[in-house]
C-alpha positions as CSV (number, residue, x, y, z in Angstrom):
1,M,0.0,0.0,0.0
2,A,1.5,3.3,-1.1
3,L,1.2,6.6,0.7
4,D,-0.8,8.1,-2.1
5,Q,-3.6,5.6,-1.4
6,F,-4.2,7.1,2.1
7,P,-6.7,9.7,0.7
8,N,-8.8,6.8,-0.6
9,L,-8.7,5.1,2.8
10,F,-9.6,8.5,4.4
11,I,-12.7,8.8,2.2
12,L,-13.7,5.2,3.0
13,G,-13.3,6.0,6.7
14,L,-15.5,9.1,6.4
15,V,-18.2,7.0,4.6
16,S,-18.1,4.4,7.3
17,Y,-18.3,7.0,10.1
18,F,-21.2,8.7,8.4
19,A,-23.0,5.3,8.1
20,A,-22.4,4.6,11.8
21,F,-23.6,8.1,12.7
22,K,-26.8,7.6,10.7
23,M,-27.4,4.3,12.4
24,L,-27.0,6.0,15.8
25,L,-29.4,8.7,14.7
26,F,-32.0,6.2,13.6
27,L,-31.7,4.3,16.9
28,T,-32.0,7.5,18.8
29,Q,-35.2,8.5,17.0
30,H,-36.7,5.0,17.0
31,C,-36.0,4.1,20.6
32,G,-36.6,7.6,21.8
33,N,-40.2,7.3,20.6
34,M,-40.5,3.9,22.3
35,E,-39.2,5.5,25.5
36,V,-41.9,8.2,25.4
37,R,-44.7,5.8,24.6
38,H,-43.8,3.1,27.0
39,A,-41.7,4.8,29.6
40,V,-39.2,2.0,29.6
41,Y,-36.3,2.9,32.0
42,V,-35.4,-0.6,33.1
43,S,-33.3,-3.4,31.5
44,A,-34.3,-4.3,28.0
45,S,-36.5,-7.4,27.5
46,L,-35.1,-10.6,26.2
47,S,-36.4,-10.0,22.7
48,E,-34.8,-6.5,22.6
49,M,-31.5,-8.0,23.8
50,V,-31.6,-10.6,21.1
51,H,-32.3,-8.0,18.5
52,A,-29.4,-5.8,19.7
53,L,-27.0,-8.8,19.7
54,V,-28.1,-9.9,16.3
55,A,-27.7,-6.4,14.9
56,G,-24.2,-6.1,16.3
57,G,-23.4,-9.6,14.9
58,I,-24.4,-8.3,11.5
59,V,-23.0,-4.8,11.5
60,F,-19.4,-5.3,12.6
61,P,-18.5,-8.4,10.5
62,G,-20.6,-7.0,7.6
63,L,-18.6,-3.7,7.7
64,F,-15.4,-5.6,7.8
65,L,-16.3,-7.7,4.7
66,L,-17.7,-4.6,2.9
67,S,-14.4,-2.7,3.5
68,K,-12.2,-5.7,2.7
69,N,-13.9,-6.5,-0.6
70,G,-14.1,-2.8,-1.5
71,L,-10.4,-2.3,-1.0
72,K,-9.7,-5.5,-3.1
73,W,-12.1,-5.0,-6.0
74,L,-12.6,-1.3,-6.5
75,P,-10.8,-0.5,-9.8
76,W,-8.8,2.5,-8.4
77,L,-7.6,0.5,-5.4
78,R,-7.0,-3.2,-6.1
79,W,-5.2,-3.9,-2.8
80,E,-3.7,-7.2,-1.8
81,E,-5.6,-9.5,0.5
82,A,-3.3,-8.9,3.4
83,D,-3.5,-5.1,3.2
84,A,-7.2,-5.1,2.8
85,V,-7.7,-7.4,5.8
86,I,-5.4,-5.4,8.1
87,V,-6.7,-2.0,7.2
88,S,-10.4,-3.1,7.3
89,A,-9.9,-4.5,10.8
90,R,-8.5,-1.2,12.0
91,L,-11.3,0.7,10.2
92,V,-14.0,-1.4,12.0
93,S,-12.3,-0.9,15.3
94,S,-12.3,2.9,14.7
95,V,-16.0,3.0,13.7
96,Q,-16.9,1.0,16.9
97,A,-14.8,3.4,19.0
98,I,-16.5,6.5,17.5
99,M,-19.9,5.0,18.2
100,A,-19.0,3.9,21.7
101,S,-17.5,7.3,22.7
102,T,-20.5,9.1,21.2
103,V,-22.9,7.0,23.2
104,G,-20.8,7.4,26.3
105,Y,-20.9,11.2,26.0
106,I,-24.6,11.2,25.4
107,V,-25.3,9.0,28.4
108,S,-22.9,10.6,30.9
109,S,-23.9,14.2,29.9
110,S,-27.6,13.4,30.2
111,C,-27.4,11.9,33.7
112,K,-28.7,14.3,36.4
113,H,-27.2,12.2,39.1
114,I,-24.3,9.7,39.0
115,I,-26.1,7.0,40.9
116,N,-29.7,5.8,40.7
117,D,-31.1,6.3,44.2
118,Q,-34.8,6.1,43.7
119,L,-35.5,7.1,47.4
120,R,-33.6,10.4,47.2
121,F,-33.3,11.5,43.5
122,D,-35.5,11.9,40.5
123,F,-33.3,9.9,38.1
124,R,-34.2,8.0,34.9
125,R,-32.1,5.5,33.2
126,H,-30.9,6.3,29.7
127,W,-32.0,3.8,27.1
128,L,-28.7,3.8,25.2
129,T,-26.8,2.3,28.2
130,S,-28.2,-1.2,27.8
131,A,-28.9,-0.9,24.1
132,Y,-25.4,-0.1,23.0
133,T,-23.8,-2.5,25.6
134,Q,-25.8,-5.3,24.0
135,F,-25.1,-4.1,20.5
136,A,-21.3,-3.9,21.1
137,V,-20.9,-7.4,22.6
138,P,-20.6,-9.2,19.1
139,Y,-17.8,-6.7,18.2
140,F,-15.4,-8.1,20.9
141,I,-16.1,-11.6,19.6
142,Y,-15.6,-10.5,16.0
143,D,-12.4,-8.6,16.8
144,I,-10.7,-11.6,18.3
145,Y,-11.2,-13.3,14.9
146,A,-10.2,-10.1,13.0
147,M,-7.0,-9.8,15.0
148,F,-6.2,-13.4,14.2
149,M,-6.7,-12.8,10.5
150,C,-4.4,-9.8,10.7
151,H,-1.8,-11.9,12.5
152,W,-2.2,-14.7,9.9
153,H,-1.5,-12.5,7.0
154,R,1.5,-10.8,8.7
155,Y,2.8,-14.3,9.4
156,R,2.5,-15.3,5.8
157,V,4.1,-12.1,4.5
158,K,7.1,-12.8,6.7
159,G,7.6,-16.2,5.0
160,H,6.8,-18.4,8.0
161,E,4.5,-20.7,6.1
162,V,5.1,-24.5,6.5
163,A,4.1,-27.4,4.3
164,S,1.2,-28.8,6.4
165,G,-1.9,-26.6,6.6
166,A,-3.0,-28.0,10.0
167,R,0.5,-27.5,11.4
168,S,0.6,-24.0,10.0
169,L,-2.7,-23.2,11.6
170,R,-1.5,-24.5,15.0
171,T,1.7,-22.5,14.7
172,V,0.0,-19.3,13.8
173,T,-2.6,-19.8,16.5
174,H,0.1,-20.3,19.1
175,T,2.1,-17.3,18.1
176,Y,-1.1,-15.2,17.9
177,L,-2.2,-16.1,21.4
178,H,1.4,-15.5,22.7
179,K,1.5,-12.1,21.1
180,E,-2.1,-10.9,21.7
181,F,-2.8,-12.8,24.9
182,L,-3.6,-9.7,26.9
183,M,-5.9,-8.3,24.2
184,V,-7.7,-11.6,23.9
185,V,-8.2,-11.8,27.6
186,H,-9.4,-8.2,27.7
187,H,-12.0,-9.0,25.0
188,L,-13.2,-12.2,26.7
189,F,-13.4,-10.3,30.0
190,M,-15.6,-7.7,28.3
191,V,-18.0,-10.4,27.0
192,L,-18.1,-12.8,29.9
193,V,-17.9,-10.4,32.9
194,C,-18.6,-6.8,31.9
195,F,-21.6,-7.5,29.8
196,P,-23.5,-9.5,32.4
197,V,-22.5,-7.0,35.1
198,S,-23.7,-4.0,33.0
199,V,-27.0,-5.5,31.9
200,L,-28.0,-7.7,34.9
201,W,-26.1,-7.0,38.1
202,R,-26.2,-3.2,38.0
203,Q,-30.0,-3.1,38.3
204,G,-30.2,0.2,36.4
205,K,-27.6,2.0,38.5
206,G,-24.5,3.8,37.5
207,D,-25.3,4.9,33.9
208,F,-22.9,7.9,34.4
209,F,-20.0,5.6,35.1
210,L,-20.8,3.3,32.3
211,G,-20.9,6.3,29.9
212,C,-17.5,7.4,31.2
213,M,-16.2,3.9,30.5
214,L,-17.5,4.0,26.9
215,M,-15.7,7.3,26.3
216,A,-12.4,5.5,26.9
217,E,-12.8,4.3,23.3
218,L,-12.0,7.8,22.1
219,S,-8.3,7.0,21.8
220,T,-8.9,3.8,19.7
221,P,-9.0,5.5,16.2
222,F,-5.6,7.1,16.8
223,V,-4.2,3.8,18.0
224,C,-5.5,2.1,14.9
225,L,-4.2,4.7,12.5
226,G,-0.8,4.6,14.3
227,K,-0.5,0.9,13.8
228,V,-1.4,1.2,10.1
229,L,1.2,3.9,9.6
230,I,3.9,1.9,11.4
231,L,3.0,-1.3,9.4
232,Y,3.5,0.5,6.1
233,K,6.7,2.4,7.2
234,Q,5.2,5.9,7.4
235,Q,6.9,6.9,10.7
236,H,8.6,9.8,9.0
237,T,5.4,11.5,7.9
238,L,3.8,14.5,9.6
239,L,0.6,12.5,9.8
240,H,2.3,9.9,12.0
241,K,3.7,12.6,14.3
242,V,0.4,14.4,14.8
243,N,-1.4,11.2,15.3
244,G,1.1,10.1,17.9
245,V,0.6,13.2,19.9
246,L,-3.2,12.8,19.7
247,M,-2.9,9.2,20.7
248,L,-0.8,9.9,23.7
249,V,-3.1,12.7,24.9
250,T,-6.4,10.8,24.4
251,F,-5.1,7.6,25.8
252,F,-3.8,9.3,28.9
253,F,-6.9,11.3,29.6
254,C,-9.5,8.8,28.5
255,R,-8.0,5.5,29.8
256,I,-5.5,6.4,32.6
257,L,-7.1,9.4,34.3
258,L,-10.5,8.0,33.7
259,F,-10.5,5.9,36.9
260,P,-9.2,8.6,39.3
261,Y,-11.8,10.9,37.7
262,M,-14.6,8.6,38.4
263,Y,-13.4,8.1,42.0
264,W,-13.2,11.9,42.4
265,V,-16.8,12.4,41.0
266,Y,-18.1,9.8,43.4
267,G,-16.3,11.6,46.2
268,Q,-18.0,14.8,45.3
269,Y,-21.4,13.1,45.2
270,A,-20.9,11.4,48.6
271,G,-19.1,14.3,50.2
272,L,-15.9,12.4,50.7
273,P,-12.3,13.5,50.0
274,F,-10.6,11.7,47.1
275,Y,-8.3,9.5,49.2
276,R,-11.2,8.1,51.3
277,V,-13.3,7.0,48.3
278,P,-11.6,3.6,47.8
279,F,-12.2,2.7,51.5
280,S,-15.9,3.8,51.3
281,I,-17.1,1.7,48.4
282,P,-17.5,-2.1,48.2
283,A,-14.2,-4.0,47.6
284,E,-15.4,-5.6,44.4
285,Y,-15.6,-2.1,42.8
286,N,-12.0,-1.5,43.6
287,V,-11.0,-4.9,42.3
288,G,-12.9,-4.4,39.1
289,S,-11.4,-1.0,38.5
290,A,-7.9,-2.4,39.1
291,I,-8.5,-5.2,36.7
292,L,-9.7,-2.8,34.0
293,M,-7.0,-0.2,34.6
294,A,-4.0,-2.6,34.8
295,P,-3.8,-3.4,31.0
296,Q,-4.4,0.3,30.2
297,V,-1.3,1.3,32.2
298,Y,0.7,-1.5,30.5
299,W,-0.4,-0.4,27.0
300,F,0.2,3.2,27.8
301,G,3.8,2.2,28.8
302,L,4.2,0.5,25.5
303,I,3.0,3.6,23.6
304,C,5.4,5.9,25.5
305,R,8.3,3.5,24.9
306,G,7.4,3.4,21.2
307,A,7.2,7.2,21.1
308,F,10.5,7.5,22.8
309,R,12.1,5.0,20.4
310,V,10.8,7.0,17.3
311,F,12.1,10.3,18.8
312,R,15.5,8.8,19.6
313,T,15.8,7.3,16.1
314,Q,14.8,10.5,14.4
315,R,17.2,12.5,16.6
316,G,20.0,10.1,15.8
317,A,19.3,10.3,12.1
318,K,19.3,14.1,12.3
319,D,22.7,14.1,14.1
320,Q,24.1,11.7,11.6
321,A,22.9,13.9,8.7
322,L,24.6,16.9,10.3
323,R,27.9,14.9,10.7
324,N,27.7,13.8,7.1
325,G,27.0,17.3,6.0
326,H,30.2,18.6,7.6
327,R,32.4,15.7,6.4
328,P,33.0,16.9,2.9
329,E,34.1,20.4,4.1
330,T,36.6,18.8,6.4
331,Q,37.9,16.6,3.6
332,A,38.3,19.6,1.3
333,L,40.3,21.5,3.9
334,D,42.6,18.5,4.3
C-alpha cells in the first residue's frame, strides 16, 4: 500500500463514520419514541436484547467484509488481501470506537445524578446504556477473529509458512495467542464479565460511570491509525507525528485518568475526600477498577516506549545527517 492511497482510505473511513452516525441517529429517534410511549427505563427485554446482539453480529462483520472487498475489488484501489484485511480490521475498530465514545458522551452528559437512588433522587435510566452495551458485545467476539486474521496475513508475509496446513494453523494460533494474549483476555473479560454486570447486576444504577467507560474508546481511532502507519513504514510523515501526539493525549486522559476521575466524581457526590473513596465503596468495585486499569497502564507504557524510540531514532538520524554534511568540508580542507 503506497502513501498516495491514504486519501482513498480516508474517504472510505468518512463514509463508514457517516453510516455509523446515521445508524445511531436512527436508533435514537426510534428508541426515543419507544421511550416516550412506554416509559421503559429498566433493563431491555429478552427480545430486545436478542435484536441488539443480532444487529451487532451483522453490522461489525458486515462492515469488515464490505471494507475488505471494496479495497480489493474497486478499480482504483486493487489492494492485496493482506493489506485489505489489516486496514479493514482497523477501520471497523475505529468505527466502533467512534460510536461507543459518542454513546458514552450522550449517556454521561444526560445523567442528572451519577447513581440511581430512587429514594432520594428523580433519576431516569438512559435507554442507550443497555442498548449499545448489547449491540457492542458481538464486536469483541468478531475482533478476536479479526486480530487473528491480521496476524495470519502478517505471518504469511514474513515467509513463515510451512508445508502442512494443519501444522501452519496451529503454529499461527500459538504465536497469535502468545503475542495478543492480553488483548484476547481483555475482549473475553468484556464479554463474559462486563456484559453480564452492566446488563443484569447493575439493576439500572451507574449509567454515568458506564458512559465514562465508553468514552475511553476515544483513543482507539488514533491507536489504529498509528498501527497502520507503522505497518506501512510511514513513521517519517507529519501525519504519524500528529497522530502520535493525539494518541498519547487521548489515551492518557480517556484511559489512565478515567478511573481517578470517576473516584473523584463519586467523592463529590458522597461528600468524601478523594483519598477516602476507595475505602468507602465495596471491595469488588476497587477490584474491578484495578482489573480494567492494569492493562491500560501496560499499554500506555508501550505507547510511551514506542514514542521515545521513534524520537530517539529521528534525533540520531538528524545528528548523523549533520555529521555527514560537515564531512565533505573537512575533507576539502585536508
